[in-house]
Rosetta silent file (secondary structure, phi, psi, omega in degrees, C-alpha in Angstrom):
SEQUENCE: MTAAPASDLVSIDVTGSASGVLLTVAGEVDSSTAPSLRAVLDSALADGVPALTVDLDGVTFLDSAGLCVLAAAHRRAAEDGVRLRVLASNRAVIRPLQITGLYDLLAIERVEPGAGVA
SCORE:     score description
SCORE:     0.000 S_00000001
   1 L     0.000  169.894 -173.643  151.625   28.563  129.616 S_00000001
   2 L  -123.933 -178.216  176.263  148.052   29.962  129.698 S_00000001
   3 L   -83.430  144.809  171.012  145.982   32.549  127.982 S_00000001
   4 L   -67.394  161.264  170.962  146.187   36.199  129.136 S_00000001
   5 L   -62.017  122.408 -170.027  143.286   37.826  130.607 S_00000001
   6 L   -94.523  143.631  178.651  140.925   38.468  127.867 S_00000001
   7 L  -111.421 -176.889  176.261  138.746   41.454  127.364 S_00000001
   8 L   -71.822  -21.806  175.076  135.739   41.712  124.894 S_00000001
   9 L   -95.118  -24.935 -174.620  138.220   43.268  122.348 S_00000001
  10 E  -140.637  151.578  171.685  141.235   41.248  122.446 S_00000001
  11 E  -134.700  146.059  171.453  142.486   37.665  123.343 S_00000001
  12 E  -128.892  107.891  177.582  146.044   36.650  123.810 S_00000001
  13 E   -91.598  137.524  179.399  146.981   33.018  123.904 S_00000001
  14 E  -125.527  125.685  174.501  150.406   32.081  125.158 S_00000001
  15 E  -125.583  138.546 -174.160  152.117   28.775  124.417 S_00000001
  16 E  -126.720  156.478  170.651  155.648   27.991  125.321 S_00000001
  17 E  -146.476 -178.427  174.850  158.212   25.386  124.505 S_00000001
  18 L   -61.766  -33.533  176.189  161.929   24.876  125.042 S_00000001
  19 L   -87.097   -5.439  170.829  162.551   26.924  121.813 S_00000001
  20 E   157.760 -166.186  177.756  160.455   29.924  122.721 S_00000001
  21 E  -118.934  144.244  173.355  157.024   31.469  123.217 S_00000001
  22 E  -117.225  125.986  177.740  154.156   32.075  120.888 S_00000001
  23 E  -110.607  124.777  172.850  151.734   34.847  121.571 S_00000001
  24 E  -114.660  105.476 -163.561  148.711   34.467  119.403 S_00000001
  25 E  -101.492  130.553  176.172  146.736   37.819  119.470 S_00000001
  26 E  -135.488  147.631  176.622  143.149   38.174  118.085 S_00000001
  27 E   100.926 -149.295 -172.200  140.867   41.199  118.064 S_00000001
  28 E  -102.299  133.944  176.446  141.641   44.852  118.524 S_00000001
  29 E  -114.022  100.832 -179.757  144.951   46.156  119.863 S_00000001
  30 L  -131.877 -166.740 -172.777  144.210   49.693  120.981 S_00000001
  31 L   -65.065  -25.422 -176.600  144.811   52.120  123.872 S_00000001
  32 L   -87.214  -33.407 -179.536  142.427   50.038  126.147 S_00000001
  33 L   -94.236  -32.945  179.505  143.932   46.524  125.142 S_00000001
  34 H   -39.187  -49.106 -179.338  147.591   47.475  124.642 S_00000001
  35 H   -55.354  -37.290  174.890  148.513   47.318  128.249 S_00000001
  36 H   -63.084  -50.525  172.771  147.533   43.669  128.363 S_00000001
  37 H   -55.096  -41.235  177.456  149.724   42.802  125.350 S_00000001
  38 H   -57.723  -50.046 -177.369  152.529   44.749  126.989 S_00000001
  39 H   -64.970  -23.945  171.495  152.244   42.828  130.124 S_00000001
  40 H   -79.917  -36.836  175.400  152.279   39.458  128.359 S_00000001
  41 H   -70.110  -35.044  170.203  155.250   40.425  126.269 S_00000001
  42 H   -57.263  -48.442  178.544  157.080   41.807  129.373 S_00000001
  43 H   -56.652  -51.562 -179.433  156.471   38.525  131.138 S_00000001
  44 H   -61.426  -40.348  177.089  157.702   36.370  128.290 S_00000001
  45 H   -75.691  -20.832  174.325  160.789   38.459  127.889 S_00000001
  46 H   -79.614  -17.183 -177.895  161.535   38.423  131.665 S_00000001
  47 L   -82.851   -7.463  173.423  161.377   34.739  131.538 S_00000001
  48 L    77.210   33.842  174.604  164.611   34.699  129.374 S_00000001
  49 L   -64.480  148.322  176.151  163.141   32.983  126.394 S_00000001
  50 L   -77.804  -27.647  178.539  165.407   32.414  123.297 S_00000001
  51 E  -147.782  148.295 -178.217  162.681   33.358  120.869 S_00000001
  52 E  -137.443  124.013  173.832  159.350   35.073  120.904 S_00000001
  53 E  -109.671  132.400 -179.221  156.856   35.019  118.214 S_00000001
  54 E  -116.977  103.566 -174.780  153.958   37.383  118.086 S_00000001
  55 E   -89.141  109.114 -179.436  151.148   36.171  115.672 S_00000001
  56 E  -101.203   14.541 -177.674  149.007   39.108  114.725 S_00000001
  57 E   -53.758  -36.301 -173.058  146.948   37.080  112.073 S_00000001
  58 E   -93.733    6.429  179.254  143.722   37.403  114.073 S_00000001
  59 E   -81.069  125.081 -175.666  144.206   41.173  114.782 S_00000001
  60 E  -108.246   -6.088  178.519  141.483   43.309  113.148 S_00000001
  61 E  -159.701  134.284 -179.305  142.668   46.676  114.432 S_00000001
  62 E  -141.818  124.042 -177.364  146.000   48.132  115.549 S_00000001
  63 L  -110.948 -163.763 -176.571  146.507   51.640  116.597 S_00000001
  64 H   -69.299  -34.291  179.802  149.518   53.750  118.017 S_00000001
  65 H   -69.595  -34.801  171.734  149.320   52.253  121.383 S_00000001
  66 H   -70.983  -40.806  176.972  149.783   48.726  119.900 S_00000001
  67 H   -56.971  -41.255  176.348  152.510   49.971  117.577 S_00000001
  68 H   -60.472  -49.478  172.478  154.284   51.441  120.773 S_00000001
  69 H   -49.090  -54.235  179.849  154.051   47.998  122.425 S_00000001
  70 H   -56.526  -45.423  177.204  155.520   46.255  119.483 S_00000001
  71 H   -63.108  -33.806  176.992  158.315   48.749  119.212 S_00000001
  72 H   -68.836  -46.411  175.727  159.161   48.481  122.981 S_00000001
  73 H   -58.304  -41.048  176.294  159.182   44.687  122.633 S_00000001
  74 H   -60.925  -45.997  178.370  161.494   44.897  119.706 S_00000001
  75 H   -57.378  -55.900  177.563  163.900   47.147  121.697 S_00000001
  76 H   -51.745  -52.708 -178.798  163.835   44.852  124.670 S_00000001
  77 H   -55.102  -47.005 -177.715  164.185   41.767  122.699 S_00000001
  78 H   -60.728  -40.228  177.119  167.247   43.193  120.813 S_00000001
  79 H   -59.710  -45.053 -173.801  168.878   44.098  124.270 S_00000001
  80 H   -80.226   -9.821 -177.804  168.192   40.665  125.654 S_00000001
  81 L    72.334   32.422  178.030  169.370   38.856  122.590 S_00000001
  82 L   -89.998  129.111  174.396  165.810   37.451  122.000 S_00000001
  83 E   -79.633  118.637  173.257  164.807   36.472  118.432 S_00000001
  84 E  -108.058  129.880  173.254  161.504   38.299  117.784 S_00000001
  85 E  -115.905  133.059  174.084  159.204   37.287  115.096 S_00000001
  86 E  -127.677  122.249 -176.600  156.095   39.205  114.313 S_00000001
  87 E  -110.621  142.550 -177.042  153.569   37.755  111.716 S_00000001
  88 E  -143.472  149.815 -174.610  150.817   39.766  110.111 S_00000001
  89 L  -135.340  -27.105 -171.524  148.329   38.964  107.459 S_00000001
  90 L  -112.430  158.873  175.544  145.671   41.802  107.065 S_00000001
  91 H   -63.189  -27.371  179.357  145.856   45.493  106.022 S_00000001
  92 H   -63.746  -21.135  176.927  144.471   46.664  109.230 S_00000001
  93 H   -99.532  -54.237 -165.293  147.782   45.498  110.822 S_00000001
  94 H   -64.801  -45.683 -172.030  150.214   45.732  107.953 S_00000001
  95 H   -62.058  -43.871  179.785  149.364   49.327  106.806 S_00000001
  96 H   -68.757  -32.050  177.872  150.016   51.113  110.302 S_00000001
  97 H   -61.139  -44.196 -177.441  153.219   49.093  110.547 S_00000001
  98 H   -66.293  -50.249 -172.951  154.367   50.336  106.976 S_00000001
  99 H   -58.435  -37.080 -176.716  153.342   53.928  107.552 S_00000001
 100 L   -92.076    3.555 -178.095  155.423   54.146  110.812 S_00000001
 101 L    82.187  -10.775 -178.725  158.413   52.283  109.524 S_00000001
 102 H   -67.411  -22.979 -177.668  157.904   49.340  112.029 S_00000001
 103 H   -52.537  -56.956 -179.458  157.186   47.018  109.139 S_00000001
 104 H   -67.739  -41.393 -176.245  160.940   47.020  108.167 S_00000001
 105 H   -68.148  -36.842  179.279  162.286   47.492  111.643 S_00000001
 106 L   -77.526  -14.932 -170.268  160.352   44.602  112.931 S_00000001
 107 L    47.276   63.274  175.953  161.043   42.457  109.842 S_00000001
 108 L   -60.252  137.864 -179.339  157.342   41.524  109.691 S_00000001
 109 E  -105.502  115.400 -175.436  156.714   38.112  108.169 S_00000001
 110 E   -84.163  127.723  178.932  153.592   38.327  106.059 S_00000001
 111 L  -121.066  170.904 -177.200  151.363   35.257  106.202 S_00000001
 112 L   -76.173  142.700  176.901  148.238   34.233  104.394 S_00000001
 113 L   -55.639  128.945 -177.460  145.096   35.299  106.314 S_00000001
 114 L    86.451   -5.601  177.211  144.128   32.396  108.625 S_00000001
 115 L   -74.011  -39.632 -178.240  147.530   30.759  108.298 S_00000001
 116 L    66.287 -147.749  177.338  148.886   31.958  111.554 S_00000001
 117 L   -66.412  137.094 -177.950  152.356   30.503  112.541 S_00000001
 118 L   -87.123    0.000    0.000  154.167   28.793  109.708 S_00000001
C-alpha cells in the first residue's frame, strides 16, 4: 500500500500485510484534514482487512472532526468484525479522546512518545 495524499497539515502512511493494515498519521487532524483520514480508513475497511491499527503517535492536534472520523471507523469496524487498534501518546490526542468518552470506547493503547506501533 502507499501513502495517502498528504497536505501541509497531515500525512497518512498506509502499510499492509496479511494480518492487517497500519495507518501512521502525523500532523494535525482537523476539519480540513479529517476527510483524508476518513477516506483512507474507509478504503482499508472496504478491503475487508482482519485488523486495522491507527497510529496517532505523530498527531499534534485532534479536533471534533477527527474524533468523529475515529468514532465512525470504530462503528464500521465493529459491524464488519475488524479488530481496530488506536495508538496514542500525547496529550493533544489523549485529552480530547478522554473528554468525549472515546478513549474508553476505542480502547486506546497508550504508547511512549516516538514509540509508534509496538
